[in-house]
C-alpha positions in Angstrom: 16.0 31.3 99.7 13.8 30.5 96.3 16.7 30.7 94.6 19.0 28.1 96.1 15.6 26.0 96.1 15.6 26.2 92.1 19.1 25.6 91.9 18.6 23.0 94.4 16.1 21.7 91.9 17.6 21.4 89.3 20.8 20.1 89.4 18.0 17.0 91.1 16.4 17.2 87.4 20.0 17.0 86.1 20.9 14.1 88.0 17.9 12.4 87.8 18.0 13.2 83.7 21.8 11.3 83.8 20.0 7.9 85.9 17.6 7.4 84.2 20.0 7.1 80.9 22.3 5.2 83.4 19.4 3.2 84.1 18.3 2.7 80.1 22.2 1.7 79.2 22.4 -0.7 82.1 18.7 -2.8 80.8 21.0 -2.4 77.4 23.2 -4.4 79.6 20.8 -6.4 81.4 19.7 -7.6 77.4 23.2 -8.4 76.6 23.9 -10.5 79.2 21.0 -12.0 78.9 21.1 -13.3 74.9 25.0 -14.3 75.5 23.9 -17.0 78.4 21.2 -17.8 75.6 24.3 -18.4 72.5 26.3 -20.3 74.9 23.5 -22.4 76.2 23.0 -22.8 72.6 26.9 -23.7 72.0 26.7 -26.2 74.8 22.6 -27.6 73.5 24.8 -27.6 69.3 28.1 -29.6 71.1 26.0 -32.1 72.5 24.1 -32.7 69.1 26.9 -32.7 67.1 28.7 -35.3 69.8 26.1 -37.5 69.5 25.7 -37.5 65.2 29.4 -38.0 65.1 28.9 -41.2 67.5 25.8 -42.4 65.0 28.3 -41.7 62.4 30.5 -44.2 63.7 27.9 -46.3 64.7 26.9 -46.2 60.8 31.0 -46.6 59.3 31.1 -49.3 62.2 28.0 -51.1 60.8 28.8 -50.4 57.0 32.4 -52.5 57.3 30.9 -55.5 59.1 28.9 -55.5 56.2 31.5 -55.4 52.9 33.2 -58.0 54.9 29.5 -60.2 54.7 28.7 -59.1 51.1 32.9 -59.5 49.9 32.1 -63.7 51.9 29.6 -63.9 50.1 30.7 -63.8 47.3 33.5 -65.9 47.8 31.0 -67.9 49.6 28.8 -67.4 45.6 31.5 -67.3 43.4 32.5 -71.8 44.6 28.3 -72.4 44.9 28.3 -71.6 41.1 32.0 -73.8 40.1 29.8 -76.3 42.4 27.2 -75.9 40.0 28.4 -75.5 36.7 31.0 -78.7 37.8 27.4 -80.9 38.5 26.0 -80.0 35.3 28.7 -80.6 33.3 28.7 -83.9 34.9 25.2 -84.3 34.5 26.0 -84.1 30.4 28.8 -86.9 31.0 26.4 -89.1 32.7 23.7 -88.7 29.8 26.6 -88.8 27.1 27.4 -91.6 27.9 23.7 -93.3 29.0 23.4 -92.3 25.1 26.0 -94.1 24.1 25.0 -97.1 26.2 21.0 -97.4 24.5 22.8 -97.4 21.7 24.8 -99.8 21.9 22.1 -101.7 23.8 20.3 -100.7 20.4 22.6 -102.3 18.6 23.0 -105.3 20.8 19.6 -106.3 20.3 19.8 -105.1 16.2 22.7 -108.2 16.7 20.6 -110.6 18.4 17.5 -110.6 16.4 19.3 -111.2 13.3 21.6 -114.3 14.6 18.3 -116.0 14.8 17.2 -116.1 11.8 20.5 -117.1 10.1 21.5 -120.7 9.0 24.4 -121.6 11.7 23.2 -125.1 14.0 22.0 -124.9 16.7 24.5 -125.3 18.9 26.4 -122.3 17.0 23.5 -120.3 17.5 22.6 -120.9 20.9 26.2 -120.5 21.9 25.9 -117.0 20.5 22.2 -115.9 21.7 23.7 -117.1 25.5 26.9 -113.5 25.0 24.0 -111.4 22.8 22.7 -112.1 25.8 24.0 -111.5 28.9 25.3 -108.6 26.7 22.6 -106.8 26.6 22.0 -107.7 30.3 25.5 -105.9 31.7 24.9 -103.1 29.3 20.7 -102.6 30.5 22.3 -102.8 33.8 25.1 -100.2 33.1 22.3 -98.3 32.3 20.0 -98.2 35.2 23.6 -98.2 37.4 23.5 -94.4 35.7 20.5 -93.6 35.3 20.6 -93.6 39.1 23.0 -91.4 39.6 22.1 -89.5 37.1 19.3 -88.4 39.3 21.8 -88.6 43.0 23.5 -86.3 40.1 20.5 -84.0 39.7 19.6 -83.8 43.3 22.6 -82.6 43.9 22.9 -80.1 41.2 19.6 -79.2 42.9 19.9 -78.8 45.9 23.5 -76.4 44.6 21.4 -74.6 43.0 19.2 -73.4 45.9 22.1 -72.2 48.2 23.3 -70.9 44.8 20.6 -68.7 45.2 19.9 -68.2 48.1 23.3 -67.0 48.9 23.1 -64.4 45.5 19.9 -63.4 47.9 21.7 -63.0 50.9 24.4 -61.0 48.7 21.5 -58.4 47.3 20.2 -57.5 50.9 23.7 -56.9 52.2 24.5 -54.7 48.9 20.9 -52.4 49.9 22.3 -52.7 53.8 25.8 -51.3 52.3 24.0 -48.2 50.3 21.4 -47.7 53.3 24.6 -47.5 55.6 25.9 -45.2 52.8 23.0 -43.2 52.1 23.1 -42.9 56.3 26.3 -41.2 56.6 25.8 -39.2 53.8 23.6 -37.8 55.6 25.3 -37.5 59.1 28.2 -36.2 57.4 26.6 -32.8 56.2 25.3 -32.6 59.5 28.5 -32.6 61.1 29.4 -30.4 58.9 26.3 -28.5 59.7 26.5 -27.8 63.0 30.1 -28.0 63.4 29.4 -24.6 61.1 27.1 -23.8 63.5 29.5 -23.7 66.5 31.4 -21.0 64.4 28.5 -18.5 63.5 27.6 -19.2 67.4 30.9 -18.9 68.8 31.6 -15.7 66.7 28.5 -14.1 67.8 29.4 -14.8 71.4 33.2 -13.6 70.4 30.8 -10.0 69.5 28.1 -9.7 72.6 31.1 -10.1 74.2 33.2 -7.3 73.0 29.7 -5.8 72.8 28.8 -5.8 76.1 32.7 -4.8 76.4 32.0 -1.6 74.6 28.8 -1.0 76.9 29.8 -1.7 80.6 32.2 1.1 79.0 29.9 2.9 77.8 28.1 3.3 81.4 31.0 4.5 83.3 31.6 7.1 81.4 28.2 8.3 81.5 28.7 7.4 85.1 31.0 10.3 85.7 29.2 12.5 83.0 25.3 12.4 85.0 25.9 16.0 86.0 25.8 18.1 82.2 23.3 20.3 82.2 19.5 18.8 80.2 19.6 19.5 76.4 16.5 21.1 73.8 16.0 17.6 72.2 14.7 20.4 69.5 16.2 19.6 65.1 16.0 22.5 62.9 12.6 21.1 61.5 10.1 19.1 63.5 11.5 16.3 61.5 14.8 14.5 60.6 15.6 14.2 56.7 16.8 10.1 55.4 19.6 9.7 55.8 19.6 7.9 52.4 17.2 7.0 50.4 15.9 2.4 50.3 14.2 -0.3 52.0 14.3 -1.1 55.1 16.4 -4.0 54.9 16.3 -4.9 59.5 14.7 -2.7 61.7 15.4 -1.2 65.4 14.9 -3.7 68.2 14.5 -6.9 69.6 14.6 -10.4 67.0 15.1 -13.5 67.8 16.5 -15.6 64.5 16.8 -19.4 63.8 18.3 -21.6 66.6 16.1 -19.7 69.7 18.8 -16.3 69.6 18.1 -13.2 70.2 19.5 -10.1 68.5 18.9 -6.3 69.1 18.6 -3.2 66.7 19.7 0.0 68.5 18.7 1.4 64.8 17.4 0.4 61.2 19.1 -1.3 57.7 18.5 0.7 54.8 19.3 -1.6 51.7 21.5 0.6 49.0 23.7 0.6 46.1 27.9 0.8 47.6 29.1 4.7 47.0 24.9 6.1 47.1 26.0 9.6 49.5 25.0 9.4 53.0 23.4 12.7 53.9 23.1 14.4 57.2 19.5 14.4 59.1 20.2 17.3 60.9 22.8 20.3 61.4 25.8 19.4 64.3 29.7 18.6 64.4 31.4 15.2 63.4 32.2 13.7 66.6 34.0 10.5 64.9 35.0 9.1 61.9 36.8 6.6 61.7 36.6 2.8 61.7 34.8 1.5 64.7 34.3 -2.5 64.7 32.2 -4.3 63.7 30.8 -0.6 62.7 33.3 -0.5 59.5 33.7 2.9 58.6 30.9 5.1 61.0 30.3 8.4 61.4 28.4 10.3 64.4 27.2 13.0 65.2 26.4 15.2 68.2 23.3 17.5 66.7 24.2 19.5 70.2 20.5 19.2 71.2 20.9 16.1 73.4 20.4 13.3 70.0 23.5 11.7 68.3 22.8 10.6 65.3 25.0 6.5 64.1 25.9 5.3 60.8 27.5 2.8 59.5 28.7 0.2 56.9 29.9 3.2 55.0 32.7 2.7 52.1 34.0 6.6 52.3 34.2 9.1 54.8 34.2 12.2 53.4 33.2 14.7 56.9 35.9 14.2 59.9 35.7 14.4 62.7 35.2 18.6 63.8 33.4 19.1 60.9 30.3 21.3 61.0 27.5 19.9 58.5 24.3 21.2 57.7 21.0 19.4 57.0 21.3 17.7 53.7 25.3 17.7 53.7 26.2 14.5 52.4 28.6 12.9 54.8 29.8 9.8 53.1 30.3 7.1 50.8 27.5 3.7 51.7 29.1 0.0 51.9 29.0 -3.3 53.3 32.4 -2.3 55.7 32.3 -4.2 58.9 29.9 -6.5 59.9 27.5 -5.8 56.6 25.9 -8.7 55.1 24.8 -6.7 51.6 25.6 -3.1 50.6 23.3 -1.0 53.5 23.5 2.2 55.1 23.1 1.0 59.2 21.5 4.2 61.2 21.0 4.7 64.8 19.6 7.6 66.8 20.8 8.1 70.3 19.3 10.5 73.4 21.4 11.9 75.3 23.3 9.0 74.5 20.3 5.4 73.9 18.8 4.4 71.2 15.9 5.5 70.4 13.8 4.1 67.0 14.9 6.1 64.3 11.4 5.9 62.6 10.0 8.5 65.1 11.9 11.1 64.0 13.0 10.5 60.3 10.3 12.6 57.7 
């Protein structure tokens, strides 16, 4: 009876361990789905912002076209007014020349008039000549007054045209400044539109990867569900702490992090920056159960340490150990690289306890 109870207790313990592992995977899946929803929401927000940017871009382009058309009309008006102003100036110059000629002519007539008054001719002839000269001087003076008045009118007309010319030139300068402003706005909005387009592409790529990761995790959960009756593991390594796969700067930590745009990313391990071709070592004894390319992980190696732990080594440029190889702690199993989704030469390292990711820093020497 006691043996039966002991067997039942062991079976319940095994089932509980499998259930805990499955629960961890389901929690991770829920996180992935939440992150996927966040990314899809961000895509919609980006699309709305892009539409607004494009509307502003079109509006400013139309305003610039209107300003260009207005500037062209003002340039035509400027040329017309400038020609008219030049013509008025030429007319004034001509009138002034005529005035000078008339004044010179009248001055000469006055001199003749004075000389005639001193001659010895008969009074009758002298009076007749003086009368003719007097009429001539009078008419010349009247013509000078008329031309002076015409000159004054021309000067007023020129002043009016000059004011008009200054006004048109000021308006044209204003339109040119406005066109420059529209050009700057259009340039800024075009850059913003390109940035949003790139952001859309990046977000869509992230969504696609999240969907693929979620699908793979769903499949793994299904496998865990099927195999949840396995025997419990020892969780003991050959030494108290495991060795480092490579030595370098940690550029990405374990756990959840929030990136630009509010996107949350879950890291199941750590990324260690090392030059390409660095020797990657097994962190403890075990057996290679996977050695091949695997999606965003690039060239990937997984070691089963036969104690409930698996170690994962990704982004490699070369795989030294093949599937089924028995390895020892510190043995070279791969060469680091920049394959898969790696953004720089590095090694992505994970430690999994019964399939669930744990923080490897707690186990490393």
